[in-house]
FISE-206564 format. One record per residue (C-alpha): residue number from 1; x, y, z. Coordinates in steps of 0.001 Angstrom, whole numbers, plus 500000, padded with zeros to 6 digits. Each point is the difference from the previous one (the first is absolute). Layout:
N
BADREN num     c1     c2     c3
BADREN NUM      X      Y      Z
...
//
This chain:
229
BADREN num     c1     c2     c3
BADREN   1 821834 457033 131294
BADREN   2 503463 498751 500434
BADREN   3 498722 497470 502298
BADREN   4 497121 497544 500265
BADREN   5 498671 499235 502930
BADREN   6 497626 496904 501368
BADREN   7 498857 498402 503063
BADREN   8 501612 496976 500913
BADREN   9 495994 498556 500883
BADREN  10 498305 502011 497061
BADREN  11 498647 498411 497403
BADREN  12 500171 502707 498070
BADREN  13 496058 500653 499163
BADREN  14 498827 501653 503627
BADREN  15 499207 503666 499506
BADREN  16 502363 502467 501540
BADREN  17 498614 501575 503784
BADREN  18 499152 503433 500100
BADREN  19 503167 501521 502074
BADREN  20 499201 503154 502106
BADREN  21 503466 500386 501699
BADREN  22 503551 498371 499538
BADREN  23 501705 499181 503901
BADREN  24 503928 499943 500275
BADREN  25 501533 498095 502343
BADREN  26 503769 502365 500658
BADREN  27 502805 497722 500025
BADREN  28 500931 497830 497053
BADREN  29 497276 501740 497866
BADREN  30 500050 503336 500196
BADREN  31 503539 500810 501951
BADREN  32 503189 497995 499858
BADREN  33 500743 499423 503245
BADREN  34 499774 496261 500991
BADREN  35 503348 499499 499783
BADREN  36 500389 502791 502586
BADREN  37 497345 498385 502262
BADREN  38 502172 496446 499781
BADREN  39 503379 501810 501285
BADREN  40 498172 501613 502660
BADREN  41 498429 496519 501349
BADREN  42 502864 498574 499649
BADREN  43 501910 502164 502532
BADREN  44 497025 499506 502281
BADREN  45 500474 496283 499898
BADREN  46 503519 500661 500379
BADREN  47 499188 502604 503262
BADREN  48 497564 496435 500929
BADREN  49 502523 497296 499107
BADREN  50 498046 498230 497819
BADREN  51 500226 499148 496691
BADREN  52 498147 500741 496628
BADREN  53 500004 498124 497037
BADREN  54 499188 501269 496996
BADREN  55 496156 498427 499576
BADREN  56 499396 501272 503719
BADREN  57 500939 503487 498701
BADREN  58 497567 499457 496772
BADREN  59 497703 499131 502498
BADREN  60 499677 503098 501707
BADREN  61 498826 501790 497250
BADREN  62 496826 502462 500166
BADREN  63 499573 498756 503826
BADREN  64 500334 502446 502976
BADREN  65 503268 499983 502464
BADREN  66 498057 498684 502898
BADREN  67 499343 496695 497926
BADREN  68 503701 500208 498661
BADREN  69 501667 499841 503569
BADREN  70 497501 497169 500882
BADREN  71 500856 497600 497867
BADREN  72 503124 501122 499610
BADREN  73 500296 499129 504246
BADREN  74 497089 497418 500246
BADREN  75 498103 502474 502764
BADREN  76 497750 502949 500573
BADREN  77 502141 503233 500148
BADREN  78 498562 502546 502026
BADREN  79 500105 503708 498767
BADREN  80 503102 501188 501772
BADREN  81 502057 496422 499142
BADREN  82 499150 500593 495926
BADREN  83 500449 503872 501016
BADREN  84 503722 499294 500721
BADREN  85 500779 497073 497715
BADREN  86 498875 502159 496926
BADREN  87 502576 503294 501022
BADREN  88 502741 498600 498381
BADREN  89 497894 499113 496630
BADREN  90 498317 503635 500403
BADREN  91 502963 502199 499750
BADREN  92 501575 497656 496489
BADREN  93 496153 500338 498911
BADREN  94 500106 503479 500469
BADREN  95 503440 500664 499241
BADREN  96 498959 498412 496412
BADREN  97 496845 502448 499738
BADREN  98 501755 502839 500259
BADREN  99 501817 499171 496987
BADREN 100 497060 498519 498236
BADREN 101 500470 502102 496184
BADREN 102 497415 499382 497377
BADREN 103 501693 497039 498607
BADREN 104 498594 498291 503030
BADREN 105 496553 500089 498470
BADREN 106 499877 496716 497951
BADREN 107 499205 499695 495727
BADREN 108 496830 500814 498451
BADREN 109 498194 501264 503947
BADREN 110 499759 503460 499059
BADREN 111 498376 499543 496118
BADREN 112 497428 497642 501300
BADREN 113 498814 502697 502802
BADREN 114 499844 502654 497355
BADREN 115 497532 497633 497954
BADREN 116 498573 499670 503417
BADREN 117 499663 503403 500642
BADREN 118 498666 500974 496576
BADREN 119 497309 497347 500160
BADREN 120 498283 501280 503142
BADREN 121 501309 496938 501835
BADREN 122 500447 500567 503849
BADREN 123 503757 498528 501213
BADREN 124 501071 499221 503208
BADREN 125 502994 498109 501933
BADREN 126 499531 496850 502235
BADREN 127 503196 498971 501952
BADREN 128 501057 498805 502876
BADREN 129 503095 502407 500778
BADREN 130 499623 502475 502032
BADREN 131 502268 501930 498007
BADREN 132 497721 500288 497410
BADREN 133 499027 502702 500154
BADREN 134 503707 502199 500497
BADREN 135 501840 497423 496614
BADREN 136 496427 501571 497984
BADREN 137 500927 503628 501600
BADREN 138 503359 499306 498973
BADREN 139 499602 498994 496825
BADREN 140 497730 502542 499367
BADREN 141 497327 497639 498862
BADREN 142 497204 500940 503424
BADREN 143 497683 502338 497819
BADREN 144 499900 497294 497321
BADREN 145 497203 497856 502059
BADREN 146 497429 501491 501429
BADREN 147 500027 497028 503153
BADREN 148 503106 498734 501755
BADREN 149 499715 496989 502409
BADREN 150 503005 499234 501747
BADREN 151 500775 497456 503536
BADREN 152 498170 502381 502275
BADREN 153 496774 500255 497812
BADREN 154 498470 496350 501398
BADREN 155 500303 497997 502385
BADREN 156 500288 496846 498310
BADREN 157 502842 499841 497405
BADREN 158 500347 497671 496430
BADREN 159 499832 497615 499248
BADREN 160 496140 500998 502002
BADREN 161 498096 502297 497265
BADREN 162 499126 502256 501980
BADREN 163 502997 503202 498815
BADREN 164 498209 499922 496807
BADREN 165 496048 499665 500280
BADREN 166 501208 502871 502668
BADREN 167 501558 501768 496846
BADREN 168 496857 499483 497536
BADREN 169 498143 500834 502889
BADREN 170 501660 503306 500049
BADREN 171 500692 500029 496111
BADREN 172 495133 499343 499761
BADREN 173 500915 497324 498061
BADREN 174 498775 496950 500430
BADREN 175 502706 496814 500302
BADREN 176 498331 498225 496554
BADREN 177 501212 503071 498064
BADREN 178 503501 500472 501789
BADREN 179 503406 498578 498578
BADREN 180 502283 499591 502526
BADREN 181 504074 500335 498663
BADREN 182 501864 497400 502488
BADREN 183 503563 497671 499384
BADREN 184 499403 497779 503661
BADREN 185 498199 497384 500324
BADREN 186 498278 501018 503565
BADREN 187 498684 503127 497809
BADREN 188 498987 498313 497410
BADREN 189 497812 497697 502481
BADREN 190 498940 503034 501654
BADREN 191 498850 501855 497147
BADREN 192 498098 496784 498002
BADREN 193 498372 499538 503926
BADREN 194 498719 503621 499574
BADREN 195 498153 499203 496932
BADREN 196 502514 501816 497914
BADREN 197 501852 498480 496893
BADREN 198 503244 500459 499800
BADREN 199 503408 499964 497844
BADREN 200 502914 498730 501746
BADREN 201 503129 502293 498806
BADREN 202 503709 498193 500341
BADREN 203 501013 496175 500298
BADREN 204 497042 497100 500045
BADREN 205 501429 497548 502731
BADREN 206 498370 503973 502133
BADREN 207 496868 501004 498239
BADREN 208 499785 497152 498142
BADREN 209 496308 499624 501127
BADREN 210 499051 503475 498238
BADREN 211 497513 500333 497678
BADREN 212 502532 501083 497384
BADREN 213 503809 500218 500674
BADREN 214 502640 502734 497955
BADREN 215 503594 500296 500758
BADREN 216 499593 503156 500109
BADREN 217 497746 503256 499044
BADREN 218 502588 501656 497743
BADREN 219 498207 498903 496139
BADREN 220 496829 500027 501403
BADREN 221 496818 501837 499763
BADREN 222 496840 500916 501633
BADREN 223 497674 498045 497168
BADREN 224 502493 497258 500347
BADREN 225 499135 499595 503255
BADREN 226 496695 499951 499802
BADREN 227 499280 497715 497455
BADREN 228 501173 497392 502095
BADREN 229 498604 500840 503124
//
């Protein structure tokens, strides 16, 4: 074992839960897309005459575009206003997706998916992004997942638990038997409210409320993860 994980809330004496399914956020967990989203939101802010701080950009992680625009402008936008504001971001992000290669798959993702599939675990994606499926298609990953939920799948986005509950239901797995991989505070909260265990990936400042936090998935086996969740 190359890495030792410990839940920040664990005493080390609790037995591991039975796990039937793994559910992954997309941006920053499966795919290296966070910077592209940040640049897109900066373009939107420039278009709208709004300034964005680094903290604001980080707070957008895991949230849907309507909620982000409301946070930027301080009001609820109509669907037509959202579509108009999103033109510049979508043009930037579409160009980014078109140029994506396997190098944009984050380290450790493929081995973990292979291990989980070999164990017969269900695999799902639960993302707030409207571009989740195009990104997965471009990276050749769509067929690796049994279920893919995106920003249009449920009415209420993260931090509400709906997308995780929907994905678990589609996987025919009880929430208590699901482990979620998230890199954003909104996603961690949503997964916990769904009754699922959460592995935080990346920055502890954003995912520190997860049951276990890891820098990345590169040197972690499925056995390692199951031991601490």
